[in-house]
N, C-alpha and C positions, 0 to 999 in steps of 0.2 A: 730648515728647505728639507731630514727628514721626517723630523715632526709632522711633518705639513702634509707629507706624502706618504704619508704612515694612516693618520687619521683620514684622508682620502682613498685611501687603499680597504682601509677596518668598513666606511660607509661603504663601499662598493662590492665590499664581501657583505654586511649587513644584505644591503640590494636585494643581492644576486638571491640569497639563503629566503628572506622574507618573502621575492618572489616565490622561485622555490616553496614557502611552503604555500602559497596561496593554490600553485596549479595544485598542490596533491590532495586538497580536501579538498579542491573543486572536481577535482580528477575523482576522488573516492563517496566524493554525493552524487557524482552522474552513476555513480558502479552500483552505488545504493538507490537509486534510482532503477538502472534499471534492473534489477532484481525486487524487486517489486509489481516489476514491467510483467520482467516471468513468469513470476505465481498469479499475478490479473489474470492473464491470456489461458495459466489452469488454466485455470478458477467459472472465468467465458468458457472452458471448450466443455468445461461438466456442471454447466443448468442445463444445456440443453439435452443431458442426459440422461437428471436427475427430471425435467419436466415432461417428458414423455414418458420415460419410468414410473410417473405417477400420475402421469393424464389417461394412462390405461387403470387408476383402476380407477381414476375420478374426469370423469369428464364435462362433469356439470360448470370443473367450476375454471369456467374458459376466462372470465376477463379475472381472474390470479392469475393462470399459464403468460396473458398476455404481460399483467405486469411487473410479470419479472422478465417478459425477454424483453421491453422497450426498460427496461434497467440498464440495460448487460446490452443492449447498445444505446445505447448516452455513456454508459462507461468506458463503452471500445475506444467512444471519439472525443473523447472527454481529451484536454492537455492542460500542462499546469496543475497543480499539484492539487489545490483549490478545488477545480473543479475535478478531481478522481476523484477527490474526499468526501463532494456533494456526492455523486454517479454510486460511488463504494456504498452509500449509504442508503442507499434508496435499494438496489441487492440484494446487502443483505434482512430489508430489512421482508422485503419481496420474497428472499430465501425462505427465513423464519416462519412467511404464515403459509411460503408452500412444503415445508417438517411439518407447521400446526396442521395442515389436512391429515397429508400421509397420518398424524396421529389416531382420525380413526377412521382406519384399514386396518384391519389387521392383517388379512394378510398379504396387504405392502407391504407395511413394517416385515413379514418373515421373509419379503421376498429375494433371495440371496445380493441377486443385483440392482436393491434399494438399498441393505442395509451394504455394500460393497461401495454405490456411488457412498452417501453418505461418513464412511467412511473419507474417502479418499475428497469430499470435501473438508473434513474435520482436518485433517494434519492438511490441508493447503491453507484454510484460515491461517492451521500454527506458523506458518512458513511467511502467512501473508504477514504476521505481524511482529515473526521477529526482521524480517523487512525490510519491516517500515522503521522497529528499532534502530537496526544499524545506518539507516540514511535519516533516517532525523537527527543521529547523534554528530553521523558525517555536517549535518547542514551546518548544528548549531559550533563545530569546532570552525564551520567553515565562516559562516557570517560574527564569530569571536571578532574574527583573525579581520573583517573586515573591516568590522568599529571599532578595531583596536587601535590610538594608539602606539608606537607610530604605522603600522605594516597598515592602517585604512589610508595614506598617502601613498604607499605599492598595492596598493588598492583599487584608489582610486586612477592613480596614474595607468593601472592595466585595463581601466575599463572590469569589474573585476563585478556583482551583484549578486543585492545577500538572493537566498534562494525561500521560500515559499518553508514551512510543515508541509507533513503530510500528515493533518490531525482527521483524526469521527470526533462527528460528535455523542458524545456522549450513552446514546441510549441507544448506538449500535457497539456501545465496543463489548471486545471482547469477542473470541471466535460465537459462530453459530454449531450452536448443539439443544439435540436432543435427548429428553427419558425419554426409554422405550420401554420404561412400566409405567406409564403414566399420561397423560389424557393432554397434559402444561405442559409445556416449553417454556426449558430456562435460556432466562437471558442473561 
């Protein structure tokens, strides 16, 4: 009888620990997504200022400004990691074009406001990359637990769901950078 009771207690203890570990990983993944969201919002706040600064020098690039604005709006309204990643790819593409246009205007490149915005954007891109790395690590841990036996049993019974990684296309990888000494953008 004591042996059976001991096995039941151990099984119950293991169940509680497995459940708590799944909750911990889920919360860390949510925290990671929250940090990505914070940095993306910061990026979205910088974009109108950057566009307005460039617009003052290159007013004839109206189509490019509209493209960046549309990409920003789509990104703000995106839901889920896959949709957000697609929207971020569009923003990155638009920002690269915008910064490439800025290369054609020496007065703009020398503008203190433009340089400050560009530096802020570069810093934000680095923070987004770090937040994405943290989130993806937590998602990997959570998904591994959800798919691994025997914790998969607890995950199924408790309705834990796998999360999507926050991936971007290879062509959009890396921070937006511009070499102010030349006329080409660096991918």
